[in-house]
C-alpha positions in Angstrom: -12.0 21.1 -13.3 -14.2 23.3 -11.1 -14.5 22.9 -7.3 -14.0 19.6 -5.4 -13.3 18.5 -1.9 -9.7 16.7 -1.0 -8.5 15.5 2.3 -8.5 18.4 4.6 -5.4 17.3 6.4 -3.5 17.1 3.1 -4.8 20.6 2.2 -3.4 22.1 5.6 -0.1 20.2 5.4 0.5 21.6 2.0 -0.3 24.9 3.0 1.8 24.8 6.1 4.9 23.1 4.3 4.8 25.7 1.6 4.9 28.5 4.0 1.8 30.1 3.3 0.0 29.2 6.4 1.5 30.1 9.9 -1.6 29.6 12.0 -3.6 26.7 10.5 -5.9 26.8 13.5 -7.2 30.1 12.4 -8.5 28.6 9.2 -11.2 26.3 7.8 -10.7 24.4 4.7 -13.5 25.4 2.2 -12.5 23.3 -1.1 -10.2 22.9 -3.9 -10.2 24.2 -7.3 -8.8 23.5 -10.7 -9.2 26.2 -13.3 -8.3 24.0 -16.4 -7.8 20.5 -17.5 -4.4 19.6 -16.4 -3.9 22.9 -14.7 -2.8 24.0 -11.4 -4.8 23.0 -8.4 -5.6 25.5 -5.6 -7.0 24.8 -1.8 -9.1 27.4 -0.6 -9.4 28.3 3.1 -11.5 30.8 5.1 -10.2 32.7 8.2 -12.6 31.9 11.1 -13.0 35.3 12.3 -12.3 37.6 9.5 -13.9 35.4 6.7 -11.1 36.2 4.3 -10.4 33.8 1.8 -6.7 32.4 1.5 -5.7 30.5 -1.6 -2.7 28.2 -1.8 -1.3 26.3 -4.8 -1.1 22.6 -4.3 2.5 21.6 -4.6 2.5 17.9 -6.0 5.9 17.2 -4.4 4.8 18.2 -1.0 1.4 16.6 -1.2 2.9 13.3 -2.6 5.4 13.5 0.3 2.8 14.2 3.0 0.7 11.3 1.4 3.7 8.9 1.8 4.6 9.8 5.3 2.3 9.1 8.4 3.1 12.2 10.3 1.9 10.8 13.6 4.6 8.4 13.5 7.4 11.0 13.4 8.0 10.4 17.0 9.8 7.1 16.1 12.7 9.1 14.5 15.7 10.0 16.5 17.1 13.6 16.5 19.7 12.8 13.8 17.0 11.5 11.4 14.6 14.4 12.3 17.3 16.7 11.5 18.0 15.2 8.0 14.2 15.1 7.3 14.2 18.9 8.3 16.8 19.5 5.7 14.7 17.8 3.1 11.7 19.7 3.8 13.8 23.0 3.8 15.1 22.1 0.2 11.6 21.4 -0.9 10.4 24.9 0.3 13.3 26.8 -1.3 
């Protein structure tokens, strides 16, 4: 419980995949927070210019998916496979 640090790449990927962050270059990861034991976890970001905080709920489905996929290797997929993956991600985000 309380504030803790997690992998910032995972935090950004979660925010992007959940549709909460359109321009990740405008933000810096600050920390993550769980308010109660077994409760929801949130990632906290700060806008680099305005200093406003953005709070994004960690989606365990997206977070586990991102951990399982090495995003740097997506270029090995062909167009058909990328389309199928895109449809899966759309389904997760709905």
